[in-house]
C-alpha positions as a Python dict, from the first residue, in 0.01 Angstrom:
ca = {
    (1, 'M'): (0, 0, 0),
    (2, 'A'): (201, 140, 265),
    (3, 'A'): (136, 474, 59),
    (4, 'F'): (-230, 426, 116),
    (5, 'F'): (-253, 340, 527),
    (6, 'L'): (-60, 687, 542),
    (7, 'W'): (-258, 849, 335),
    (8, 'I'): (-612, 694, 527),
    (9, 'I'): (-364, 881, 857),
    (10, 'L'): (-321, 1160, 659),
    (11, 'F'): (-705, 1190, 520),
    (12, 'F'): (-777, 1191, 964),
    (13, 'L'): (-537, 1387, 1051),
    (14, 'C'): (-578, 1729, 777),
    (15, 'W'): (-839, 1595, 602),
    (16, 'P'): (-795, 1947, 336),
    (17, 'I'): (-446, 1839, 285),
    (18, 'A'): (-499, 1460, 206),
    (19, 'Y'): (-769, 1621, -65),
    (20, 'Y'): (-484, 1854, -233),
    (21, 'A'): (-282, 1541, -221),
    (22, 'L'): (-522, 1273, -412),
    (23, 'V'): (-640, 1618, -683),
    (24, 'L'): (-248, 1714, -772),
    (25, 'Y'): (-79, 1355, -757),
    (26, 'P'): (-185, 1326, -1154),
    (27, 'I'): (-105, 1677, -1208),
    (28, 'V'): (264, 1560, -1095),
    (29, 'W'): (247, 1361, -1272),
    (30, 'L'): (103, 1433, -1575),
    (31, 'L'): (403, 1685, -1517),
    (32, 'T'): (675, 1427, -1506),
    (33, 'L'): (632, 1216, -1742),
    (34, 'P'): (810, 1425, -2045),
    (35, 'F'): (1159, 1444, -1824),
    (36, 'R'): (1089, 1041, -1668),
    (37, 'L'): (1139, 955, -2090),
    (38, 'V'): (1402, 1177, -2187),
    (39, 'G'): (1595, 955, -1865),
    (40, 'I'): (1500, 627, -2072),
    (41, 'A'): (1655, 737, -2390),
    (42, 'V'): (1951, 911, -2255),
    (43, 'N'): (1972, 585, -2018),
    (44, 'G'): (1964, 407, -2381),
    (45, 'V'): (2229, 617, -2515),
    (46, 'F'): (2409, 647, -2260),
    (47, 'G'): (2398, 171, -2281),
    (48, 'L'): (2500, 191, -2703),
    (49, 'L'): (2834, 388, -2556),
    (50, 'Q'): (2867, 139, -2309),
    (51, 'R'): (2855, -104, -2537),
    (52, 'Y'): (3016, 21, -2838),
    (53, 'V'): (3361, 126, -2599),
    (54, 'Y'): (3342, -205, -2444),
    (55, 'A'): (3337, -345, -2778),
    (56, 'S'): (3653, -208, -2874),
    (57, 'Y'): (3872, -257, -2584),
    (58, 'S'): (3732, -663, -2553),
    (59, 'V'): (3874, -664, -2952),
    (60, 'T'): (4233, -468, -2893),
    (61, 'A'): (4318, -639, -2569),
    (62, 'R'): (4271, -980, -2695),
    (63, 'P'): (4611, -1208, -2587),
    (64, 'R'): (4787, -1252, -2939),
    (65, 'A'): (4955, -1606, -2957),
    (66, 'I'): (5293, -1672, -2998),
}
């Protein structure tokens, strides 16, 4: 909602820049979409590695019964 009000203020102050922002925002969003998908995939790989490391630690760090 705040972004909308900032755009309205920009529209009243300098309408050509507001129109450029309105037109270029979807293009920039489409250009950054592959980077977001790669970020999600890398985050998933790191999550799997973290589970593997923590699982191996929990197996090896169990207290031994006497």
